[in-house]
Structures are given as C-alpha cells and as structure tokens.
N, C-alpha and C positions, 0 to 999 in steps of 0.2 A: 270674686272671693278674696278676702284679705287673710293672708297666711303668715304665721310666724315660722322662722327657720333658725336653726342653730347648727353651726359646724363646730363641734367640740373637739379641740385638738390638744396636744400635749403642751403647746406653748400659749395658745390663745383660744378663747371662745369667740367666734364671729356670730353675732346675732343680727337678724334682719327681718324686715317686713317686706312681703312681696305678694306675688300671685301665682296661679297655676301655670302661667306661660313662662315662668322663670324671671319675670321682671322684678328687680329689687328697688323698692321705694326708699328705704331707709336702712342704714347699717351702722353697727358699732362693733368695736373690738375690745374684749375684756381679757386681761391676762389670766392664764390658768394657774391659779395658786391653790391654797387649801379650799375645799368646798365651802367652808364657812365664810370665806372672803369672796370667792368668785360668784357663788350662786345668788347672794342677795343683789349683786349688781345685775345679774341676768334677769331676775324677777322684775327689778325696777324698770329695765328697758321695755319689757313687754306689757307691764301694767298700764291700762288706759289706752292701749293700741287697738282694742276691739278686734282682735284676731279671732277667726272661727276655729282654727286648729293649728297645731304646731308640729313640725317635723324636725327630727334631730339626726344628724350624721355624727356619730360619736367615736372617739378612740375606744379601744377595747383592751381586753376582752369585755364584752357586755352581753347580757342575756337578751337575745333578739327573738325568743320564742313567745309569741303573743298569748299563748295558752298557759304560760308559766306564771306562778305566783310572784316570781322575782323578775318579771319582764322589765327591761330597761334599767336593771341594776348593774353597776360596774362590777366586774369580777376581779380575777387575780392580775391586775395591771401592774406594770413596773412603776406606775405613778401611785405610790403606796398610800398617799393620803386619800385617794379616791376609791380604794378597795371597799366593796359593799355599799357604795353610795347609791341610793335609789333615784337615779337621775330622772326617769320618766315620772315616777310617782310624785316626786317633789314638785315638778313643774305642773303636773295635772292638779295637784292640791292648791298651789299658789295662784294659778291662772284660770282654773276652772274651765279648761278646754280639752278636747281630745288630743292626746300626744302619741306620736308614732316615732319609733327609733330604728335605725339600722346603723351599720358601721360607717365611719367617715368615707372609707374607700368604696363601699358599696353604693352610697348615694352619689359619689363622684362618678362612678361608672354609669349610674342611671342617667345623670344629666348629660354625660358625654354621648351616651347612646341616643338620647332624645334630641340634643341640640349641638353636639360637639363633634369631635373627630372620629366617632364611631356611629354616626347617624346613618351611614350608608352600608353597614354590615349587620349581620344577625347576632353576632356574639362579640364580646370584647372583654379584656381584662384591664383594670386600672390599678396601677401600683404607685404608691407614694413613697418617696425616700426623703425623710426629713428628720425630725426629732425621733421618730420611730420608723419602722417599715411595715406597711400593710398592703394588701391587695384585695380587690373585690372583682367579682366576675358577673357578667350578664349572660345568662343562658336561657333561651326561649323567652326572652322579654322580661325576665325576673332576675333578681339578685340570687346568687347561689348560697343556699343555707342547707344545713342538715342537722347533725347532732348539735351544732352551734353554728357560728359563722366561720368561714375559713380564717386561719392564722398563717397566712403565707409568708409573713415576715420572720417567722421563727423556724423555718426549715433548716436542716443541716446542710452545710456546704463544705467543700474541700478547701483546705487552707492554701493560700498562695505560697509558693516555695520561698519567697523573700519576706514573708510576714511572720513576725514572732509575737505580735500583739495578742494578748490573752482573751480579749473580747469584753464587751461592756453590758451584756444583757444580765440582769440580776437573777434570771431564772435558768438560762442556758449557757451563759458566757459567750461561746463562739458560734451561735446561730447566725443567720443572715443579718438580723437587726443588730446583734452584738458586734458584728464585724464591719457593717457597711452603713449604718445610720449615721446621722450627723454627729451625735455625741461620740461614737466610735472613732470617727475620723479625727475629731479634736483630741481625744485621749491618746490615740496612737501617735499623732504627729505633734501634739502640743500647741496646735493652732486650729482655729475654725477653718472650715473648707474654703470660705471666701478669701481667706488670706493665703491659700495654697494653690491658687488658680494656675500658676505657671509651673508647678512642680509635676513633671510628667509621671514620676513613680507613684505619687499619691493616686492619680486617676487611673493608671494602669491597674493597680491593685483593686481600686473601687469597681472598675468595670469588670474585672475578673469575677468578683463576687456577684454582682448584679446580673451578669450574663449567665452565670450558672443557674441562678434562680429562674430567669426567663426561660432557659432551655427546659428546666423541669416543668414549668407551667405549660409550655408548649406541648411537651410529651403527655401531660396528664389531662389538660383541659382543651388543647387545640383551639385557642381563641382566634377569631378572624382578624383581630387587631389587638395590639398591646399599646396602652397609653401610659406614659411615665411622667408623674408630676412630683411636687414636693420641693423643698428648699435646696436639697443637694443637686437636683436635676437642673437647677438654674445655671450650673456649669455646662453651657451649651455643647462644648467639645466632648462631653461625656457620652452623648448620644452616639457619635461616630465610633467611639471605642467599644461601647456595648454592642452595637450592631455588628461590628466586625468580629467580635469574640463569639457572639451568638451563632453567626454563620460558621465559624471555625469549629465550635463545639458540637453543633448539630451534624457536621461532617456529611451533609447531604442525605441524612437518614429520613427526614420528613420531606416528602415530595410535594413541594409547592413553589411556584415561581416567586411568591412573596418572600420566601426564605433564601433567596439567592442574593448575591452581592449587588445585582442590578436593581433589585426591588425592595430590599430590606428597609430602606428609608421610608417606604410607604406602609410598612408593617409595624415598626416600633416608632411611635410618634409622641410629641408633647401634647398636653391637653388643648383642645380647641377652645375651651372656655377659660383658659389660663388659670388664675387663682380663684375663679368663681365657680369652679366645678362642684365643690362641696356644698356651698350655700344654695346654689340653684338646685342641686340634687335633693337637699333637705326640703325645699319648697315642693318639688315634684313628689317626694315621698308623702308629704302631708296631703297634697291634692289628690293623690291616688288612694288614700286610705278610706 
C-alpha cells in the first residue's frame, strides 16, 4: 500500500510517501506559513504520487470527531492564520483520496507504541516541547479522545519562585505552553534555547514546569511510560533535571519501582523513533483507517 503522510507542525509541514510498515520512501519539508502559501506546496508534493490514502498528524486544536461536519478543521489555535481552516476537506478535495487526521502528538504516540520506545508497554504518553507543547496518550491500543482531543499543553502550573515572566500563550498567558514552550524560553531570556545551553537557571526553571506537568499526567492517566520529544528536549541534560524533580514532586505517593530514583531513567525517555515519530505515526493512522 502506498500511503501519504503529513506531520503538520507550527514551524513546518513534513510530507512523506511511505507504507503501513512505517517505511518512508520520499519526504519533503514545507515551512508553515499562511495556508494560502503552505497548502499549494503540500498539494503539489502529493499530486501524481498515486497514494491510496493520506494520514495527518496535525497541530491543534483540531476537530478529530469523524462524525462531525467540521472534521479535520483547525480550531482556536494560537496560529491565528489557520483558525477555521478545513485541513482534511481541502486535501480530500485536491487529492481525491480518503484522509484521516489526529493530533501530531497522538500519532507520535501511535508510532512509538508500535515501533519505538513504548512497544513493550500497554500504555504511554508522548509529549512534545517545541514551538508549542502538546501531549497524546495511548490507552487500550488507541489514542485518547473524548469531548475533543486532550490539550495537555495548556494546563495550569505553579509559577517558579524566581520567575517573573508573564507568559507567552495568547489564550492563557501563563499556562504550561505559555511558560515552557520554545517561544516562552526565548521571550523570557532574550535568546533561543540552543543559545542558553550552559545557563543552569534557564533549565532549572524549565524542568520545574515540565516536571509539574508530568506529575499531573501521572496522577491522572498513570501511563506505563512517558516519552518526551520536540526541539526543546534536544537539550539532553534537561531529562535528568526533569526526572529528578518528578521523583521529588511525587514524594513517594505513587507506588511503582519505575518512579524511584533508581529506575526513573527507564520511565521518562526520549523517542525511540527520534524526529520520525510524527511522520511514521501519520502513516500508521492512514493504514489503520
């Protein structure tokens, strides 16, 4: 089966041709600009490729209810130009193939559960920390959905005592994404995260916010493993800081050897599929439709 896949992110659209085994035959990267600029380039990549179906892992919020008249339409995203854009319908109309969509983090969780660092457990949570923050969960073999899809990047968090930054989320200001996503780091410190690699205070504060979020997810979802990806998590030393703070914040309340200092490294891990978790997950989404 020849499948199309899109990982639609805040910075770029990764478009690929592959198969149900997650093999990628051809791939291109298109910057995320206004839909009138980005989408024609996306259509052009897929035309003539003879794909049978298309899977999308998209930034959100996006309507993921397949019974909805607005299925696949971008909702109240901080990416203002994309609000109300009918992503699925536009691609179905242009390419004349079935199109299925889930969130970018949900499809990344799917692929990590199938082929990556969660293939040996029954449930997992995948969180990406980059241009935005989002998380997706696999429960009983399927992505978690309900009223809509989870918006775990916008939970309320307690402010670090040394942090006076007001927050960068246009909807909530100081939610998790507003305090800990890549743009928040740059606005707070005046430099991109990659330029601040040796500044201990930057990453102490960052780890404090991300650890709070993971503790909340552990309490609510109790995932068997947590996978952390995205551009901000390229700061490899951040993993150790987060793990230590998660153990401290849990304070022994959840009884599992994996949440002990000796084993937390096996519980909070990077993606096994590195930066291909999203695109492989979009292939899997389409193949399973």
